[in-house]
Every structure is written in C-alpha cells, then in structure tokens.
Backbone as a ProteinNet text record, in pm:
[ID]
protein_1_A
[PRIMARY]
MNKWETGMEQRPARTLATIVVGVIVFVGVILLVLWGVGVIFSPVKGAGDSYSRKNSADNFISAQAQFQDDFAQLGQFKANIKAKADEITTWEKAHPNAGQSGGYDQAAEHDAQLHSDLSGLTQQCNALVSDYNAAASKYLSEDFRTADLPFALDRADCVAPSTGG
[TERTIARY]
-1422.1	-1340.4	-1286.4	-1296.4	-1232.1	-1072.2	-1008	-847.4	-823.9	-925	-852.1	-877.9	-990	-986.2	-909.4	-878.7	-734.5	-639.3	-606.7	-478.4	-500.7	-638.7	-595.5	-587.1	-640.4	-652	-505.3	-427.6	-272.5	-173.4	-225.6	-110.6	-219.1	-304.1	-351.9	-307.5	-158.7	-100.9	-57.5	-70.2	-25.6	-116.9	-220.3	-346	-422.2	-415.4	-446.6	-364.9	-258.3	-153.5	-211.8	-245.6	-213	-358.3	-458.2	-593.2	-572.2	-529.3	-512.1	-409.5	-306.4	-230.2	-320.7	-403.6	-472.5	-619.6	-603.3	-728.3	-619.5	-530	-459.4	-406.4	-337.3	-371.4	-472.3	-613.5	-704.1	-731	-739.1	-762.7	-667.4	-588.4	-459.5	-505.6	-512.2	-556	-705.2	-808.4	-863.5	-813.6	-756.1	-735.1	-667.1	-599.4	-502	-577.6	-656	-775.5	-846.5	-875	-985.9	-879	-759.6	-686.1	-648.5	-611.2	-610.1	-721.3	-823.7	-939.8	-939.5	-936.5	-914.9	-836.5	-715.1	-643.3	-660.1	-698.8	-712.2	-865.7	-951.5	-1074.8	-1056.5	-936.4	-914.1	-946	-853.6	-904.3	-1069.4	-1069.5	-1282.9	-1309.4	-1285.6	-1341	-1290.6	-1196.3	-1137.2	-1166.3	-1226.7	-1305.4	-1407.7	-1489.4	-1608.2	-1626.7	-1569.8	-1511.8	-1491.1	-1396.2	-1353.6	-1498.8	-1534.6	-1689.8	-1786.8	-1765.9	-1929.2	-1831.1	-1748.6	-1709.4	-1716.8	-1651	-1677.8	-1811.4	-1916.4	-2106.4	-2161.6	-2090.4	-2162.9	-2196.9	-2311	-2323.8	-2264.9	-2206.1	-2103.9	-1998.6	-1886.3	-1845.8	-1856.4	-1965.6	-2029.5	-2066.7	-2047.3	-2111.6	-1974.6	-1915.3	-1757.8	-1693.1	-1682.5	-1626.2	-1721.8	-1850.3	-1876.6	-1885.2	-1890.2	-1855.2	-1729.1	-1634	-1477.3	-1489.3	-1501.3	-1514	-1565.1	-1652.2	-1771	-1665.7	-1613.5	-1513.6	-1417.7	-1341.1	-1204.4	-1229.8	-1334.6	-1380.3	-1392.5	-1443.7	-1473.3	-1400.9	-1299.3	-1172.1	-1068.9	-1030.7	-1014	-1007	-1122.6	-1219.2	-1129.3	-1188.8	-1108.6	-937	-847	-753.6	-703.7	-777.3	-767.9	-789.7	-902	-909.5	-803.7	-789.5	-666.4	-576.9	-490.7	-412.8	-352.1	-511	-533.2	-508.4	-554.9	-583.7	-430.8	-361.1	-220.6	-135.5	-135	-79	-77.4	-201.9	-240.2	-205.4	-217.6	-121.9	5.5	67.6	221.6	261.9	139.1	184.7	135.5	70.4	-2.5	164.3	159.8	267.6	410.4	429.8	600.7	590	450	403.3	477.8	413.2	429.5	537.6	566.7	752.9	841.7	901.4	964.4	1127.3	1193.5	1305.1	1319.3	1215.4	1214.1	1321.3	1425.8	1534.8	1640.7	1656.7	1772.8	1877.6	1854.9	1922.9	2001.6	2124.8	2201.2	2194.6	2093.4	2094.9	1978.9	1890.5	1759.3	1640.9	1567.4	1478.4	1309.9	1234.8	1099.3	1054.1	1056.3	940.8	1058.3	1124.5	1222.5	1142.2	1169.8	1054.3	937.7	811.3	727.8	701.1	814	770.2	828.3	930	922.4	807.9	763.6	660.5	562.4	498.6	386.8	437.1	580.6	572.7	604.2	593	609.1	474.7	378	236.5	184.5	217.2	170.4	220.2	402.1	443.2	388.8	292.9	265.9	91.4	45.1	-73.9	-120.9	16.3	40.1	64.3	191.6	182.4	68.9	-28.4	-172.4	-246.8	-262.9	-323.4	-289.2	-174.1	-91.6	-149.1	-131	-145.8	-308.6	-411.9	-544.9	-578.5	-507.1	-517.9	-455.2	-326.3	-258	-364.7	-430.4	-554.6	-648.3	-719	-838	-801.6	-669.8	-679.1	-612.4	-562.2	-552	-704.8	-804.7	-910.5	-957.1	-959.1	-1042.4	-961.7	-916.9	-826.7	-847.8	-880.4	-880.1	-996.5	-966.1	-1090.8	-1182.8	-1187.9	-1313.8	-1364.4	-1371.2	-1407.3	-1404.5	-1342.3	-1360.3	-1483.4	-1550.9	-1681.6	-1761.5	-1753.4	-1851.7	-1825.2	-1760.5	-1762.5	-1898	-1964.2	-2089.6	-2052.6	-2102.2	-2098.6	-2074	-2117.7	-2065.5	-1892.7	-1857.9	-1724.9	-1606.7	-1477.4	-1399.7	-1362.5	-1288.2	-1240.8	-1080.5	-1066.7	-888.4	-893.3	-805.2	-793.1	-658.7	-641.4	-508.4	-411.6	-310.9	-176.7	-205.6	-250.4	-243.9	-367.5	-400.3	-517.3	-460.4	-340.6	-277.9	-196.3	-129.9	-31.6	-103.4	-6.6	-30.3	-34.1	-114.7	-133.4	90.9	119.7	240.4	237.4	297	317.4	449.8	472.8	563.1	709.9	730.8	838.8	921
-3264.6	-3199.3	-3342.3	-3377.5	-3457.4	-3465.9	-3584.9	-3559.8	-3450.8	-3498.5	-3369.9	-3209.1	-3218.9	-3053.1	-3014.7	-3092.5	-3062.3	-3030.9	-3141.5	-3110.8	-2979.7	-2907	-2849.9	-2678.6	-2685	-2611.2	-2574.1	-2651	-2674.9	-2612.5	-2650.6	-2645.3	-2562	-2435.2	-2352.3	-2290.2	-2257	-2234.7	-2321.3	-2454.5	-2566.4	-2622.6	-2618.3	-2645.1	-2550.5	-2414.9	-2347	-2349.8	-2351.8	-2379.6	-2477.4	-2598.5	-2734.8	-2714.9	-2634.3	-2622.4	-2507.5	-2379.6	-2304.6	-2381.3	-2458	-2513.8	-2647.6	-2694.9	-2790.7	-2766.3	-2673.1	-2573.5	-2504.2	-2477.1	-2391.3	-2516.1	-2633.4	-2747.6	-2817.9	-2778.1	-2831.2	-2743	-2631.4	-2509.2	-2543.6	-2558	-2549.4	-2657.7	-2807.1	-2944.2	-2859.8	-2805.5	-2840.8	-2735.5	-2620.2	-2546.4	-2572.3	-2687.2	-2787.8	-2884.3	-2925.5	-3034.3	-2936.4	-2809.7	-2735	-2713.2	-2647.8	-2614.1	-2788.9	-2835.9	-2979.3	-3013	-3012.7	-3038.4	-2918	-2825.3	-2728.8	-2706.8	-2798.9	-2792.1	-2895	-3016	-3160.1	-3128.8	-3039.1	-3005.1	-2899.1	-2834.9	-2703.6	-2686.2	-2838.5	-2817.5	-2825.4	-2915.4	-2885.4	-2803.6	-2713.7	-2603.8	-2495.5	-2490	-2398.9	-2430.4	-2544.2	-2546.8	-2545	-2545.5	-2478.7	-2342	-2281.1	-2136.1	-2092.8	-2107.4	-2061.4	-2077.5	-2236.7	-2247.6	-2120.6	-2097.4	-2009	-1897.2	-1814.4	-1715.2	-1680.6	-1822.9	-1809.4	-1817	-1865.9	-1810.3	-1737.6	-1633.8	-1536.9	-1451.7	-1356	-1269.7	-1140.9	-1124.4	-985.7	-1040.8	-1197.4	-1214.6	-1184.6	-1266.7	-1281.9	-1131.3	-1049.6	-920.2	-929.4	-826.7	-781.4	-850.6	-976	-1035.9	-1050.4	-1049.2	-1016.8	-882.6	-738.9	-673.9	-651.5	-666.7	-646.4	-710.7	-810.4	-869.5	-762.7	-760.2	-614	-515.7	-452.7	-372.5	-358.2	-458.2	-499	-531.8	-560.6	-606.1	-462.8	-380.4	-242.1	-148.8	-184.5	-52.3	-100.2	-277.6	-316.8	-221.1	-236.4	-126	9.2	92.2	191.6	173.1	109.3	87.9	91.1	-26.4	-17.9	92.9	196	297.2	406.1	407.1	514.7	491.4	321.2	297.3	314.6	273.5	340.4	492.8	548.5	720	768.7	710.8	775.5	771.5	596.7	539.9	593.3	679.9	760.9	896.2	986.6	1057.9	1059.7	959.6	970.5	957	839.9	883.6	1018.6	1073.6	1225	1260.5	1351.6	1394.5	1331.2	1252.4	1215.6	1278.9	1250.7	1262.9	1447.6	1511.1	1690.2	1702.9	1636.6	1660.4	1544.8	1526.1	1420.9	1440.4	1551.1	1570.1	1584	1559.3	1562.3	1473.1	1572	1481.3	1489	1566.8	1526.6	1649.2	1742.3	1904.4	1922.4	1946.2	1914.7	1959.4	2072.5	2107.8	2102.9	2150.6	2138.7	2168.2	2052.6	1994.8	2005.2	2091.6	2108	1959	1949.2	1857.8	1749.9	1673.5	1565.9	1513.9	1653.9	1655.7	1608.2	1608.3	1624.8	1439.9	1442.4	1295.9	1167.4	1227.6	1144.8	1143.4	1241.2	1223.6	1151.5	1163.2	1060.7	940.2	867.3	757.3	708.4	827.9	744.3	708.8	849.5	783.3	658.1	650	506.7	420.2	417.8	309.3	272.6	390.8	401.7	365.8	382.1	321.3	180.1	111.4	11.4	-107.5	-24.9	-127.7	-130.7	-15.6	19.7	-121.6	-152.4	-212.6	-405.4	-366.2	-525.3	-554.7	-465.3	-488.9	-535.4	-444.6	-484.8	-675.3	-680.6	-780.5	-946.4	-848.2	-962.1	-985.1	-880.7	-849.6	-941.8	-965.3	-1011.2	-1118.3	-1174.6	-1309.4	-1442.4	-1326.1	-1386.7	-1404.9	-1330.5	-1323.5	-1446.5	-1481	-1582.1	-1702.6	-1758.5	-1903.5	-1871.6	-1759.6	-1729.7	-1833.2	-1908.9	-2000.2	-1888	-1750.2	-1674	-1633.8	-1580.5	-1543.9	-1621.3	-1707.1	-1794.2	-1809.3	-1855	-1941.9	-1742.7	-1633.6	-1516.9	-1428	-1491.5	-1432.5	-1460.4	-1360.7	-1382.5	-1447.1	-1534.2	-1608.3	-1508.8	-1394	-1325.9	-1229.8	-1319.6	-1248.9	-1348	-1331.5	-1430.7	-1475	-1590.7	-1701.6	-1589.9	-1543.4	-1490.1	-1403.9	-1241.3	-1155.3	-1168.5	-1118.3	-1169.8	-1076.9	-1025.1	-913.7	-849.2	-940.4	-896.4	-755.1	-744.7	-659.5	-510	-495.5	-407.9	-394.2	-415.3	-387.5	-252.4	-152.8	-18.6	-102.7	-37.7	-96.2	13.3	-50.6	64	155.6	260.9	374.1	471.9	372.5	359.6	439.4	465.5	537.1	444.1
6567.6	6515.8	6440.6	6344.1	6224.9	6187.1	6153.8	6140.8	6005.9	5912.7	5805.7	5844.8	5937.2	5920	6012.1	6099.3	6187.8	6121.8	6026.5	5940.8	5859.6	5865.5	5723.7	5823.5	5989	6063	6078.6	6082.1	6125.6	5972.3	5843.7	5771.6	5651.6	5685.3	5553.5	5472	5486.6	5343.1	5257.1	5282.3	5202.2	5180.1	5213.3	5157.7	5051.9	5062.6	4973	4857	4880.1	4767.5	4706.3	4753.6	4666.8	4576.6	4665.2	4600.5	4454	4465.5	4406.2	4271	4296.7	4206.8	4104.7	4211.1	4082	4043.3	4088.9	3938.5	3877.8	3892.3	3777.9	3644.9	3745.5	3649.2	3555.8	3620.1	3564	3443.3	3506.3	3406.1	3272.2	3293.3	3191.1	3116.4	3195.8	3065.6	3010.3	3077.2	2988.3	2888.6	2899.5	2766.6	2666.8	2718.5	2658.6	2514.7	2599.3	2509.7	2402.3	2453.2	2391.6	2242.5	2270.5	2145.3	2091.1	2159.1	2024.7	1935.8	1967.5	1920.5	1826.4	1834.5	1745.5	1619.3	1702.1	1580.9	1493.3	1559.7	1458.4	1362.5	1375.1	1326.2	1234	1251.4	1186.1	1012.3	1002.1	824.2	747.5	843.9	826.2	800.8	916.6	966.9	894	825	705.3	590.4	522	402.8	470.4	522.1	526	498.2	617.1	628.5	486.1	404.9	257.5	184.5	195.7	82.5	152.6	279.1	304.5	282.4	242.6	235.5	59	32.4	-134	-204	-129.6	-210.3	-109.4	-44.6	65	-66.1	-55.2	-179.4	-167	-43.8	-55.2	-195.4	-154.5	-218.1	-406	-431.6	-547.5	-632.3	-569.2	-629.3	-654.3	-573.4	-567.2	-667.5	-685.6	-785.8	-887.5	-968.1	-1081.9	-1147.1	-1009.8	-1044.8	-1103.5	-1056.8	-1060	-1276.5	-1262.1	-1413.6	-1514.5	-1428.8	-1597.1	-1585.5	-1474	-1477.5	-1507.1	-1533.2	-1573	-1710.9	-1749.2	-1908.4	-1952.3	-1934.4	-1968.2	-1940.5	-1911.6	-1887.6	-1973.7	-2000.5	-2136.6	-2221.3	-2290.5	-2401.5	-2398.3	-2264.4	-2288.3	-2350.1	-2266.5	-2277.8	-2431.7	-2529.6	-2629.6	-2672.8	-2656	-2772.8	-2699.4	-2617.3	-2561	-2624.4	-2652	-2705.7	-2827.2	-2894.3	-3065.7	-3092.1	-2983.7	-3014.1	-3003.6	-2874.3	-2858.1	-2966.4	-3022.5	-3131.3	-3267.5	-3280.9	-3430.2	-3405.3	-3280	-3248.9	-3278.5	-3258.8	-3253.8	-3400.8	-3488.1	-3644.7	-3701.2	-3646.5	-3715	-3685.8	-3524	-3517.4	-3561.8	-3618	-3679	-3805.2	-3890.6	-4041.4	-4044.3	-3902.5	-3941.7	-3917.8	-3800.3	-3768.8	-3800.8	-3939.8	-3965	-3914.9	-3880.9	-3843.2	-3698.8	-3641.5	-3483.8	-3412.3	-3336.6	-3262.8	-3368.3	-3474.6	-3536.8	-3557.7	-3453.1	-3464.2	-3350.5	-3329.8	-3237.3	-3123.8	-3123	-2923.1	-2890.4	-2830.6	-2752.1	-2860	-2869.2	-2979.5	-2875.4	-2861.7	-2819.4	-2965.8	-3018.3	-3125.9	-3076.7	-3026.8	-2994.3	-2851.5	-2790.6	-2632.2	-2690	-2717.3	-2702.2	-2773	-2845.8	-2924.1	-2841.7	-2768.4	-2661.4	-2543.8	-2510.3	-2446.9	-2466.1	-2636.9	-2666.5	-2649.7	-2726	-2630.6	-2547.1	-2447	-2287.4	-2226.8	-2318.2	-2246.7	-2304.7	-2440.2	-2490.1	-2438.4	-2350.5	-2278.8	-2198.4	-2099.7	-1992.2	-2027	-2100.6	-2137.8	-2137.9	-2232.5	-2258.9	-2122.3	-2070.5	-1898.6	-1822.4	-1792.6	-1720.6	-1803.1	-1924.7	-1981.9	-1983.9	-1946.1	-1925.9	-1768	-1700	-1548.6	-1535	-1597.5	-1603.5	-1650.6	-1747.8	-1786.3	-1700.2	-1650	-1494.3	-1380.9	-1373.8	-1313.3	-1344.8	-1406.5	-1495.6	-1471.1	-1549.7	-1552.5	-1407.5	-1313.6	-1202.4	-1105.3	-1145.2	-1091.3	-1118.6	-1269.8	-1318.7	-1259.6	-1203.9	-1145.5	-1008.7	-916.7	-778.2	-725	-618.2	-545.3	-529.8	-473.5	-461.8	-521.8	-690.2	-745.5	-912.6	-930.4	-1045.1	-1057.7	-1013.3	-1108.7	-1045.3	-1074.2	-1100.7	-1206.9	-1295.9	-1433.4	-1513.6	-1588.3	-1628.8	-1797.1	-1849.9	-1942.4	-2082.7	-2064.4	-2171.6	-2214.8	-2073	-2054.2	-2097.4	-2155.3	-2204.7	-2058.7	-2035.9	-1987.4	-1950.9	-1971	-2022.1	-2106.1	-2043.7	-2180.6	-2191.5	-2338.1	-2388.9	-2423.8	-2390.4	-2383.7	-2480.3	-2607.7	-2761.4	-2794.8	-2676.3	-2675.4	-2689.7	-2591.1	-2531.3	-2598.4	-2735.1	-2795.8	-2906.4	-2913.7	-3003.9	-3135	-3255	-3375.5	-3389.7	-3519.6	-3580.3	-3558.8	-3541.9	-3539.4	-3661.9	-3722.4	-3846.9	-3764.6	-3679.9	-3636.5	-3542.2
[MASK]
+++++++++++++++++++++++++++++++++++++++++++++++++++++++++++++++++++++++++++++++++++++++++++++++++++++++++++++++++++++++++++++++++++++++++++++++++++++++++++++++++++++

C-alpha cells in the first residue's frame, strides 16, 4: 500500500468531507459563473425577446384587432351619446318644470337619471379614447394599426351635443 492510500484509511471521514466540500464549492463556482454570464448578456437577450414577442403572429393579430374594435366602439359611443343627449333635450322640452316642486319630484329623478346615463357614456368613451391612444404608442402594438385608422382618437368625439339645459 502506498502512503496516500494508508493516509486515507486512517482518516476516511476527513477525506470524504474534503471531497464533498470541494464538489460543493466547484458546483457553486460554476453556478455563479453561469449567473454572471446571464446577467452580462441580459440586455441583449431582453431586446431580442421583446423584438420576437412584438413581431409574433399572436401579438400582431391581437393588437390589430384591438385597434379595430376600439375604433368601432368609438362610433358606437358617439351614437349612444348623441341619442342620450337628444333624449335629454326631448325630455326637458316636455317637462320644463322638473325639479321645481318642493317635495319628491319623479320628473326630477328621471331628469337626473338621464344626465347620469349621459355622464356614464361620456366617461366610458373617454376611457376608450385613452386606451386606444395608449396602445398607439406602446412598443408591442404601435406598429399594428391599419392605415385606415387614425393615429390617435380625440376626446372631443366623446362630448355630448348641447342638451339645452
């Protein structure tokens, strides 16, 4: 038996512990190096991943569809706002004294409900305009608006025509 084998037989636990610690340190160093390489190249990888995601078919289809849907919804909101404003005008012409009685006034309640409905439509329309305009400048969707759609929507489209009251 040589001197090394004799030494190992005399202190097996110490030799085994040294080997285990050495393997743990080696694996730790390898993992630390791999982590460092990942950190160093993360900007390049992130840019590549975002470019791939932006130009994926799923992103293109959903972004383009969202622009179309939002623009169509704007037309619907404009029509609903105009119809509600016309309804308020008609109601106020038919009930010029609404809200002038001292007690409970059903006409005043209805008038307030009509104005509340119009306010809700206007708020929803403004939210839609904000969403469309935000998507028009977001990295993942800005390039996928079709040529027939405007770059941005105007909040003035959400303003009700004068209701006269």
